N, C-alpha and C positions, 0 to 999 in steps of 0.2 A: 497348302490344303486348308480350306475353310471348315471349321467345326460346324456341326448341325445338331439340332436337338429335336426330340420327338414332340410334335404339337399336342399329342394326346397324353401328355405326362400327367400322372396322378397328383402332381404338386403344382397347381396353377400359379401360386404366388412365386415359387422359385422360377417357373417358366417365364413369368412376366418380368422378373428381375433380370434374368439372363438375356431376355430380348432387349431390355433397355440398356443393359451394360454392354451388349455386343450388338450394335445396330446392323452389322453386316451378316448376322446369323439368320438364315432363312428357316422358318419352321417347315417341317416335312411331315408327310402323312405317316400314320402308324404302320401302314403296310409297305413302306418304302424298303427297297432292297439296297443294302450297302455293300460295296465290294469288299473283298477280303483285304487283309493287311498287306498281302503280297502284291496286290494289283497296283500298277503304276499310274492308273487313270483315276481321277476324282470326278464325282458327279457334277454336272453343270448347274450353276447357280444363276439366278436372274442378274440383270445388269446392276451395277452398284448404284447408279443414280436413281433407278426405279425403286430399289430397296430403301434407299434413304428417304425418298418421298413418301413411300408407303408407311414406314415406321415413324418418322419424324417429319411430318409434312410442313410444320411451321418453323422448323429450325434449319438454318443454312449451314453449310459446311464451314468450318473455321478457316479453311484455306481460301475461301472466296468471300472477302468482306463485302459489306453492303454498300451499294453506290452512294446512299445518303451519308454514310459514315465518311466516305472519301470527300464529299462536298463540305461537311462540317469541319473536318480536319484541315482542308485547304483554306477554309474561311478563317479559322483561328490562326493559322500560320501567317496569313496575309495581315491580319490585325496586329499580331505580335511584331512583325517586321516593320510595319508602318509606324507604331507608337514609339516614342523616344524612351530610352531606359530611365527609370526613376532615380533621383539622387539619393545616396545612402544617408548622408548627414548634412546638416545645415552648416555651411562654413562660418556663419556668424557666431555660432556657439564658441568655436575656438578663438575667434577674434575678440569676443568679450572676455574670455578667460585670459588671453594674453594681456589685455589691458589691465585686468585686476592683478595679475602677477607683476606687471611692471610697476603698478602703484605700490604694492607691498614691498617690492625691492627698494623703491625710493624711501619708504618709511624706515625700513631696516638700516639703510645707509645713513639716513639722518640721525637715527638713534645711536648708531655705532660711532659716528663722529663726535657726538656729545659725550658718550661714555669714554671715548679715548681722551678727550680733554679732561674729563673728571678724573680719570686714572692718573694722569700726569700731575694734577694738582694734589691729589691724595698722596702720591709718592713723595711730593715735596714736603707735605705736612708730616708724613711718617719719618722722613729723613731728619726733620727738625726735632721730632720727639725722640729720636734715637740718641740725641745729644744729652738727654737728661741723665743717661747712665754715667756720664763723665762730667757732670755739672754739679757743683755744691748746691745745697738747698738755698743758700743766700742769693744765688743768681737765677733762681727759678722764674721770678717775675719777668726778666728780660727775655728769657727763652719762651715763656708762655705767651707774651705779646706777639712774638713772631709766628707762633703756631696759630694764634687767633686770627691773624691776617690771612694765613693760608686757608683756614676753615671758612672765612668769609668768601674767599674765592670759590671754594667748593659750593657754598650756598648759592652763589650767583649762577654757576653752571647747573646746579640741581634745579634752580628756578626755571631755567630754559628747558631742561628735561621734563619738568612738570607740565610746562605749556604744551610741548609736543606730544608727550605720552598720554596726557589726559584726553586727547581727541580719539583715542583708540582703546579697544578693550584691554584692561590692565593685565589680565592673566594670559594674554596672547604674546606679549613681549617682555613680561617682567623678568624672565630668565636672563635677559641681556644685561640688566643693570643691578640685579639683586646683590651680586658679589661686590660690585663697586660701591653700592650704597652701604653695605655692611662695613666696608673699610672706612668710608667717610664718617659714618656714625661712630666708629671706634676712635678716630682721631679727635672728634668733638668730645667724647666721653673722657678720653685720656687727658685732654687739655683741661677740662673742667676739674678732673681729679687733682691735677697739679696746681690748681688755684685759678684757672681761667674761667671766663664767662661768669662773673659774679652774679648771683641771683638778684633780680630787681624787686624791691619792695612794692607792695600795692599802693601804699599811701603817698609815696614820693618817688622821684626819679633817681634818687641816690641808691647806690648799690651797697650791699653788705660787704664787709671785708672778705677778701679772698682767703679761703682755707683749703688745706690739703686734705684729701680724702672724701670730697663731696661727690656723690653720684647723681648724674643727671637722670631725670625721669624721661619716659618716652615722650611725654607732652613737651618737656623742655627741649628735647632734641628737635622735635617738629617746629618749635618756635625759632630755634637757631637757623634752621634751613628753610623756614617759611613754607613748610609742606604739611599737609594734613597727615594724621596718624590713624592707623587702624580703621579705615573707612568701611562702613557697612551699608550705608544708605545710597551710595552711588558708585559707579564704576569709573574710577579716576586714579591718577598717580597718588601714592601715599607711602608712608613708612610703616612696615608691618612689624608685628610683635616678634616674629621669628628673626628678622634682621637685627632688632634691638638685642635680643637674647644672645645671638651668636657673637655680636660685638662685645658683650660682657664677658663671654668666654675668652675672647682674644685679650681682653683687658687683664684678666688674671695671669695670663702668661707673661705679659709685659711687667706686671707688678712683681711677680716672683723673681724676675731677672733684676728689677730695680732694687729689691731687697738685698740681693747679694752685692751689687755694685755700690750701694750706699754704705755698706759696712767697709768696703775698700776705701771709700772717701772719708771715713771716720764718723759717719752719721749713724749712731747706734739706736736712735729713737725711731727712725723711719721704718725699720723692719717691724717694730711693734705695731705701728699704725697700719702697715700693710697686712700684718697677720690678722689683726682684728677685722679688717675690711674683707679679706678673702674668706674668712670663716663665716661672716654674716652673709656674704654673697652665696657661698655654697649651701648654707642653710636655707636661703631663699629658693635656690634651684630645687632643693629637696621637697619644698612645699608644693611645687608645680607637679601636676599630673601629666607628665610627659610620656608620649607614646614611643614606640621603637622607631624613631626617625633620626634625622641628622642632629636635631637639637638634643635628644636624649644621649646620643653617642658623644657629642661634644661636651655636654654638661657633666658626664661621668668623668671626664678628664680634669675637672676642676679640683677633685680631691687630691690629685697628685701635686698640683700647684700649692694646695694648702699644706700638704706634708713637707714640701720643699721649704716653704717659709717657716714652718714650725721648727724644722731642723736648724735653720739659721738662728732663730730666737733661742733655741736650746743651747747652741754653742756659745752664744753671747752670754747667756745666763751662767753657764758653767765657768766661764772665764771671768765672771764678775764685772763685765762691761756694762751691764744694765742693772738697774735696781729691781730687786725681786719684789713682788707684791707682798706687803705686810712686813717687810724687813725693818722699817722704821719702828713699828710697834714692838718688835722683838727687842730692839736695842733699848727702847724706853723701859721695858719690863726688866731687862738686865741691869739698867742703871738704878732702878728702884730697889 
């Protein structure tokens, strides 16, 4: 049963809204007679098509699409079916990436081969240096000459590494060789401390006599390996300050062990030299403004090596195996 509304309603705006909201509602006269609710028959209404044309003459029924819409849809479908699907990505992008990855792989392989060679030579030099713990001081020159030959082999490989690594950004690949370089620097510093690599004078080619307890500077280490140090003006292979400082920390550990073994061999003066050296080295680390990084953590361990050497010197002093400072003056005063 279709609802109907009075055309003569006192609310024309509501009547207009109802007519627009219900296009199938037909206005009736005010004197129209409606059947009772019990009647089974409903009043006849005009045809649906005529009512739609009367109320919305310019609007077509949604169930009957416009013929022009059919033509436009069929035209778009034909264009879509005839055009080939566009490519999502350019294959040349991945081809170029593959070539770059292959190039980087070759660079890493070349560097790894050089570093493996360097590690083998460094291990040889460290093996020679370990003999110092069972060698008397009188035989140090023969041992030092063997270590110097091993360090020269390290310098040759480092020169090749310098040639290859300087063609690429330093901080892109430096993590591959920084540990090996630290060990190589440590062998050179330890060898020089034992009397190797005598310093050359500037006036002549003669070298000064070898002495125990000499510390190589960063520049002298770079001269031995023929490598620049602490570069700032260009991006190339070089020896960093961090590598040098970490090698000094390793040196204190070797010297504290040497102090113990030298007493076993009957050399009571070498622990005094080592004690003075590690104390000065620890004082130098304290002058540095180190942050909370690996150098700060490793440098804090130097104080334990200093205490270890001091304990050895203390035991020697208690047993009267070394001359105490000022002991000669005390004896002279007693004789007077």
